[in-house]
Each structure stands twice: as structure tokens, then as C-alpha cells.
C-alpha positions in Angstrom: -47.0 33.2 -11.8 -44.5 36.0 -12.0 -44.5 38.5 -14.9 -41.0 39.7 -16.0 -40.0 42.8 -17.9 -36.6 43.0 -19.6 -35.1 46.5 -20.0 -32.4 46.1 -22.7 -33.2 43.4 -25.2 -29.7 42.9 -26.7 -27.6 39.8 -26.7 -28.2 38.9 -23.0 -31.7 40.2 -22.9 -32.7 38.1 -25.9 -31.1 35.1 -24.3 -33.0 35.6 -21.1 -36.4 35.8 -22.9 -35.6 32.8 -25.1 -34.3 30.5 -22.3 -37.3 31.3 -20.1 -39.4 30.1 -23.1 -37.3 27.2 -24.3 -36.6 25.7 -20.8 -40.0 26.7 -19.3 -40.8 23.3 -17.9 -37.6 22.7 -15.9 -37.5 26.4 -14.8 -41.1 26.2 -13.5 -40.3 23.0 -11.7 -37.3 24.6 -10.0 -39.0 28.0 -9.2 -42.2 26.5 -7.9 -44.2 28.9 -10.1 -44.4 29.9 -13.8 -42.1 32.7 -14.9 -43.4 34.7 -17.8 -41.3 37.1 -19.9 -44.0 39.7 -20.7 -42.4 42.8 -22.3 -39.0 44.1 -23.3 -37.8 47.7 -23.5 -35.5 48.8 -26.4 -34.2 52.0 -27.8 -34.9 51.1 -31.5 -38.2 49.4 -32.2 -37.3 49.1 -35.9 -34.3 46.8 -35.2 -35.1 43.1 -35.7 -34.8 40.9 -32.6 -35.2 37.2 -32.3 -37.7 37.3 -29.4 -41.4 36.5 -29.1 -42.3 39.1 -26.4 -43.9 42.5 -26.8 -41.4 45.3 -27.3 -41.7 49.0 -26.4 -39.4 52.0 -26.2 -41.3 53.4 -23.2 -39.7 52.5 -19.9 -42.5 54.1 -17.9 -44.9 51.6 -19.5 -43.1 48.9 -17.6 -42.4 50.9 -14.4 -46.0 52.0 -14.0 -47.5 48.5 -14.8 -48.5 47.0 -11.5 -48.8 43.5 -13.0 -45.0 43.4 -13.6 -43.3 41.6 -10.7 -39.7 41.5 -11.7 -37.6 44.0 -13.7 -34.5 42.7 -15.4 -32.1 45.6 -16.1 -29.7 45.0 -18.9 -29.4 48.4 -20.5 -25.8 49.3 -19.5 -24.5 52.6 -18.3 -24.6 54.1 -14.8 -26.9 57.1 -14.1 -29.9 56.3 -16.3 -30.1 52.6 -15.1 -29.7 53.9 -11.5 -32.9 56.1 -11.9 -34.7 53.2 -13.6 -33.8 50.6 -10.9 -34.5 53.0 -8.1 -37.9 53.7 -9.4 -38.6 50.0 -9.9 -37.7 49.3 -6.3 -39.7 52.3 -5.0 -42.7 50.7 -6.8 -42.1 47.4 -5.0 -40.8 45.5 -8.0 -38.0 43.0 -7.6 -34.9 43.7 -9.7 -32.3 41.6 -11.4 -29.3 43.3 -13.1 -26.1 42.4 -14.8 -24.8 45.9 -14.7 -21.5 46.0 -12.9 -20.9 49.7 -13.6 -24.2 50.6 -12.0 -23.2 48.6 -8.9 -19.6 49.9 -8.8 -21.0 53.4 -8.2 -24.4 53.0 -6.6 -24.6 49.6 -4.9 -25.0 51.1 -1.4 -27.6 53.6 -2.4 -29.6 50.8 -4.1 -29.2 48.6 -1.0 -31.2 51.3 0.9 -34.1 51.1 -1.5 -33.9 47.3 -1.6 -34.2 46.7 2.1 -37.5 44.7 1.8 -37.4 44.0 -1.9 -35.4 41.3 -3.7 -32.5 42.7 -5.7 -30.1 40.3 -7.4 -27.0 40.8 -9.5 -25.2 37.4 -10.0 -24.5 38.1 -13.7 -22.7 41.4 -12.9 -19.5 39.5 -12.0 -17.9 36.7 -14.1 -20.9 35.9 -16.3 -22.1 32.3 -15.7 -19.8 31.7 -12.7 -21.9 31.8 -9.4 -19.3 33.7 -7.5 -21.9 36.1 -5.9 -23.9 33.2 -4.5 -20.7 31.5 -3.3 -19.6 34.6 -1.3 -23.0 35.6 0.0 -24.2 32.2 1.0 -21.7 29.3 0.5 -18.9 30.9 2.4 -20.8 32.8 5.1 -19.1 30.9 8.0 -15.7 32.3 6.9 -13.7 35.5 7.2 -12.6 36.1 3.6 -8.8 36.4 3.7 -8.4 37.1 0.0 -10.0 37.1 -3.5 -7.8 36.9 -6.6 -9.6 36.8 -9.9 -9.3 36.8 -13.7 -12.5 38.7 -14.4 -12.1 40.0 -17.9 -12.0 37.4 -20.7 -10.8 39.9 -23.3 -7.6 40.6 -21.5 -7.1 37.0 -20.6 -7.5 35.9 -24.2 -5.0 38.6 -25.3 -2.4 37.7 -22.7 -2.7 34.0 -23.3 -2.0 34.5 -27.1 0.9 36.9 -26.3 2.5 34.4 -24.0 1.8 31.1 -25.8 2.2 32.3 -29.4 4.4 35.4 -29.1 1.7 37.6 -30.7 2.3 41.4 -30.3 -0.2 43.5 -28.3 -1.3 45.5 -31.3 -1.9 42.4 -33.4 -3.8 40.5 -30.8 -6.0 43.5 -29.9 -7.1 43.7 -33.6 -7.8 40.0 -33.6 -9.8 40.3 -30.4 -11.8 43.1 -32.0 -12.4 41.1 -35.2 -13.6 38.1 -33.0 -16.0 40.4 -31.1 -14.1 39.9 -27.8 -13.0 43.6 -27.7 -15.0 46.7 -28.6 -13.9 49.2 -31.2 -12.8 51.3 -28.2 -11.3 48.7 -26.0 -10.3 51.0 -23.1 -12.9 49.7 -20.7 -11.5 46.2 -21.0 -7.8 46.6 -21.6 -7.5 49.5 -19.2 -8.7 47.3 -16.3 -11.9 49.3 -15.6 -14.3 46.4 -16.3 -12.4 44.1 -13.9 -12.3 47.0 -11.3 -16.1 47.4 -11.3 -16.5 43.6 -10.6 -13.9 43.7 -7.9 -15.6 46.5 -6.1 -18.8 44.4 -6.0 -17.0 41.4 -4.5 -15.2 43.6 -2.1 -18.5 44.9 -0.7 -19.8 41.3 -0.3 -16.7 40.0 1.3 -15.8 42.9 3.6 -18.7 45.5 3.5 -16.2 48.0 2.2 -17.6 51.1 0.4 -15.2 52.2 -2.4 -15.6 53.7 -5.8 -13.3 53.0 -8.8 -11.5 56.3 -8.2 -10.4 55.1 -4.8 -8.5 52.0 -5.9 -5.5 51.1 -8.0 -6.4 50.3 -11.6 -4.0 49.5 -14.3 -4.5 47.7 -17.7 -2.4 45.5 -20.0 -1.6 48.2 -22.6 2.1 48.3 -21.8 2.9 44.6 -21.7 5.8 43.8 -24.1 7.7 40.8 -25.4 10.5 41.6 -22.9 8.0 41.2 -20.0 6.9 37.9 -21.4 10.5 36.8 -21.9 11.1 37.5 -18.2 8.0 35.6 -17.2 9.1 32.6 -19.2 12.6 32.7 -17.8 11.4 32.6 -14.2 8.3 30.4 -14.6 5.6 33.0 -14.4 2.4 33.6 -16.2 1.0 37.2 -16.7 -2.6 37.8 -15.8 -4.8 40.8 -15.3 -5.9 40.3 -11.7 -8.5 41.8 -9.5 -7.2 41.4 -5.9 -8.9 41.9 -2.6 -7.1 41.2 0.7 -7.8 41.8 4.3 -4.9 42.5 6.7 -6.1 43.2 10.2 -8.6 46.1 9.9 -7.4 47.2 6.4 -8.8 46.0 3.1 -6.7 46.2 -0.1 -8.5 46.5 -3.5 -6.5 46.7 -6.7 -6.6 45.7 -10.4 -3.4 45.3 -12.5 -1.3 42.9 -14.6 0.7 40.6 -12.3 3.3 37.9 -12.6 1.8 34.7 -11.2 3.8 31.5 -10.6 2.7 29.0 -13.2 2.0 26.3 -10.6 -0.8 28.3 -9.1 -4.3 27.4 -10.2 -5.2 30.9 -11.2 -2.3 30.9 -13.7 -3.8 28.0 -15.5 -7.0 29.9 -16.5 -6.4 30.7 -20.2 -8.2 32.1 -23.2 -11.6 33.9 -22.7 -12.4 32.0 -19.5 -12.6 33.6 -16.1 -11.4 32.2 -12.8 -11.7 33.4 -9.2 -9.8 32.1 -6.2 -11.3 32.8 -2.7 -9.5 32.0 0.5 -11.6 31.7 3.7 -10.1 31.3 7.1 -11.9 28.0 7.7 -12.5 26.5 4.3 -9.1 27.4 2.8 -8.9 28.1 -0.9 -11.9 27.5 -3.2 -11.7 28.1 -7.0 -14.4 29.1 -9.4 -14.0 28.7 -13.2 -16.1 29.2 -16.2 -17.3 31.6 -19.0 -17.2 35.2 -18.0 -19.4 36.6 -20.8 -21.7 35.6 -23.6 -25.4 35.8 -24.1 -26.5 32.3 -22.8 -23.8 32.2 -20.0 -24.8 35.6 -18.6 -28.5 34.9 -19.1 -28.1 31.7 -17.1 -27.0 33.7 -14.1 -29.8 36.2 -14.6 -32.4 33.5 -14.6 -30.9 31.8 -11.6 -31.6 35.1 -9.8 -35.1 35.2 -11.0 -35.7 31.7 -9.7 -34.2 32.6 -6.4 -36.7 35.5 -6.1 -39.6 33.2 -7.0 -38.6 30.8 -4.3 -38.0 33.1 -1.4 -40.2 36.2 -1.8 -38.9 39.1 0.3 -35.1 39.7 0.1 -32.2 39.4 2.5 -29.5 42.2 2.7 -28.6 42.9 -0.9 -24.8 42.9 -0.3 -24.8 39.9 2.1 -24.8 41.4 5.6 -25.8 44.5 7.5 -24.1 47.7 6.4 -22.6 48.7 9.7 -20.3 45.7 9.8 -18.2 47.3 7.1 -17.6 50.3 9.3 -15.0 48.2 11.3 -12.8 48.0 8.2 -10.8 50.6 6.3 -9.8 50.7 2.6 -6.0 50.5 2.6 -4.4 53.5 0.8 -3.2 52.2 -2.6 0.3 53.6 -1.9 0.6 51.3 1.1 0.2 48.1 -1.0 3.0 45.6 -0.3 4.1 43.1 -2.9 7.0 42.1 -5.1 7.7 44.2 -8.3 9.1 43.7 -11.8 10.8 46.6 -13.5 11.8 47.0 -17.1 14.4 49.6 -17.6 15.9 50.8 -20.9 19.4 51.9 -20.0 22.6 53.1 -21.5 24.9 50.1 -22.1 28.0 51.3 -20.2 30.0 50.7 -17.1 28.4 51.8 -13.8 24.7 51.7 -14.9 23.8 48.6 -12.9 25.5 50.1 -9.8 23.6 53.3 -10.2 20.2 51.5 -10.6 21.0 49.3 -7.5 22.0 52.4 -5.5 18.7 54.2 -6.3 16.6 51.2 -5.4 18.6 50.6 -2.3 18.2 54.2 -1.1 14.4 53.7 -1.5 14.5 50.5 0.6 14.2 48.1 -2.3 16.4 45.1 -3.0 16.8 43.2 -6.2 15.8 39.5 -6.3 16.3 38.5 -10.0 17.7 40.2 -13.1 18.1 39.7 -16.8 20.0 42.0 -19.3 18.9 42.1 -22.9 21.0 44.1 -25.4 18.9 46.4 -27.7 21.7 47.7 -29.9 22.7 51.4 -30.3 24.6 51.1 -27.0 21.4 50.4 -25.0 20.0 47.4 -23.1 16.9 46.4 -21.2 17.4 45.6 -17.6 14.6 43.2 -16.5 14.6 42.8 -12.7 12.3 41.7 -9.9 12.4 42.9 -6.3 11.8 41.5 -2.9 8.6 42.5 -1.1 8.3 46.3 -1.1 5.8 49.1 -0.5 4.0 50.8 -3.4 5.1 54.3 -2.4 8.7 53.2 -2.3 8.7 51.7 -5.8 6.9 54.7 -7.2 9.6 57.0 -5.7 12.3 54.8 -7.1 10.7 54.8 -10.6 10.6 58.6 -10.5 14.2 58.9 -9.5 15.3 56.3 -12.1 13.4 58.2 -14.8 15.3 61.4 -13.9 18.7 59.8 -14.2 20.7 60.0 -17.5 21.3 56.2 -17.5 17.6 55.3 -17.9 16.6 56.4 -21.4 12.8 55.7 -21.3 10.1 55.8 -18.7 10.4 52.6 -16.6 7.7 49.9 -16.8 6.5 48.2 -13.7 4.4 45.0 -13.1 3.5 43.6 -9.8 4.3 40.0 -8.8 1.6 38.0 -6.9 3.1 34.8 -5.3 
């Protein structure tokens, strides 16, 4: 028998407690021993919760209870959960968490404390999709060449509606908030930070690379317009918020941003609130993982899978999949050295010589145009929508700065990367 404490009995925490109770027979059969949700820690004891376990607002009551075997951390945040999880590990308790922000900032510190103690975090990335298990165990024979993932259901839902139904960004954001997909302050989702935290975790498992959110390129979907969608439709692209990890020789590239993706790619077919992650290994080729990326029961399913893993095996293996010193062979690629194709949206004066001026600036920066559309705006202005051949990030940023400083470009240029 293993006794379990749940710190944070919200939507996911309640689902964990109830699934362990409702599916007790099959879970016990799979774990090889009984798993008992014993106590839950909450901030507000007066709030009604649909669970049948003891509740307390005293975390130390759990951490100092030697009968508790596994601590499930679902409280959210970074620094307070870090102290709680660290203390649990120091006291020899196994830990399961769904906290991607905690791991984005403190995964390597926690790995030091978890050397001989099971620490699992499947639910921290893509909810019910077992991508952590796939990378740490299913693909261990492979060098991971790339990971490309839709890891935020809110953004994917919004982009799907914008593309398929022509809904404006402001309108679909309000709808997403009304449906509970987006928070009242949606910055964490639409700004790309949620996806970035998840990508950093996958990057550590795949490459042993130690990076923080501040070290990588992060952009959100706030500036996507109907003109960008029109360009995508014209040239058979979809637009997705992607988390991308790639290895080129001894460099690892990590970035999160909206991207044009050819519609015939599998990742482009992941719509609505669903998540999808493509992983390419040097031996297995491409594997694709698809499913719900959030929700109480889906996330709780991944949490309980980790609890069962702990019950089966006892002492833990390396938390992030392999020994730390392996990652020292690789370096995080400077985000200004990223190479890809780019899309530019330029509002320009509608007069002779403008296109030549734009092409000249791009050419001087080593950038060539691949495709272009011109859309009149009225008032002697037009939108130039163009894509480039493969270019380097620092060159496109220099070109954008120079274009912005010309008199023919009347607004700050918009840029989206193309992943094909």
C-alpha cells in the first residue's frame, strides 16, 4: 500500500483523487499494490470540493508525515512549489508534478535532489499525451533530430477558428475566455510562454540542454491578422503556434512562435483544442503523438500513470532521462542564428518604386523573395505579403529594422516564420 498526498486540490487534483477511488480495482491490479489518496492541501478550506479525502491548509502536516509515500504537487507557480518539492524529496518522499513552470526553471536543481528518489512529471507537457514516457523510454535508441509540437490548446483553438471561420483575433479570444479555454489574463497562453515551458522540458529530455525561458526565442499569436491568414490560404499553409527543438551537429535550437506549416504535414492537421507533437529520431524516423493537452481527467490520467510507475519500480532512474554530463557536449544555438524561411507583412505606400526599394533592402541583407501578394488597403496604401527563401534570424531582423526606418513602409513590419 502507498499513501498519497495531493497538494493543490483544484480541477486536476480533484480528478486525481476521484479516479484513484473510482478505478481503484484496475489501478491496483496494474500497480501491484493499493494506492490510497489520503490527504489534500488547499488554500481555502471553506471552498466546497467534490472529493472524499481529508483536507488541510497546512503543507507541513503532509511533508512531516512519515506515512505519506508520494506527494502529488499541483499547486502551480514556481518558487513556492520548488521549496515544497525540494523538502518532500529531502524527506525521501516520491514526487509527481504537473507543474511545467516549476520544471522550466528548476528541473536540474530538482534532479540533484531526486537522484535516488522517484520524481515524475508526465502531466507537465501535453496533458494526457504520454510524450515524456515516449522520449525517455520509447525512443532511447535514437538521436532525436527534431521535435515540433502544438502544445497549447488555447492558441490552437483560436488559430483554427481564425483560419476556418474567419473570426477576428479579438472576437475568438473573448470566445475562448467565455468557454474557459483562456484565462481572464491570457498572456501566458497567447504569448507563447506556456508552450515555451513545455518545450524546455522536452529539450532537456531529448538533448540534456539546460536553458531557461529567457534564453530562447518566444513569440505569441497576438499579431496574427486576416492578411496573414489570406497569405496562408493562397499558398496552402496552415498557421500553428509551434514549439520547435532541433539538433544540428553540436548545437541545439529551441524556439516557440507562430509558423506557416504546409497543410499536407501531419502537424498541420491538429486542430481545435487538441495537442500534437512530432518527434523525428535518426533510426525510427517520424513518430506522432496526438491527444488532449489539458482538462482535469486527461491531466489526472498522466499523473496517475506516474504514480503507478513509481509503485511498480521503487527507486528512480535519472529524472530527465540520462546522466547530466551528456548534455555538456551540446550547446544552445543563439536565437539570432536560427535559419528558416520567413513571411513578412509590410504596409507600404502605394506608389512606383516601393517594391524595388523593399527588394533592395532585403537583398542587401542577404535575403531573397520567394512568393509575394499585394493587397490594396485604400488611402494610397497596400499590404505587401511576401515569403523569403531560407535566411538567418539576425539578417531578417536587420532587414525589418531598415524597412521600418524607410518612408515607404508606413507601419512596423510583421514577421512569421515558415516551417516546411
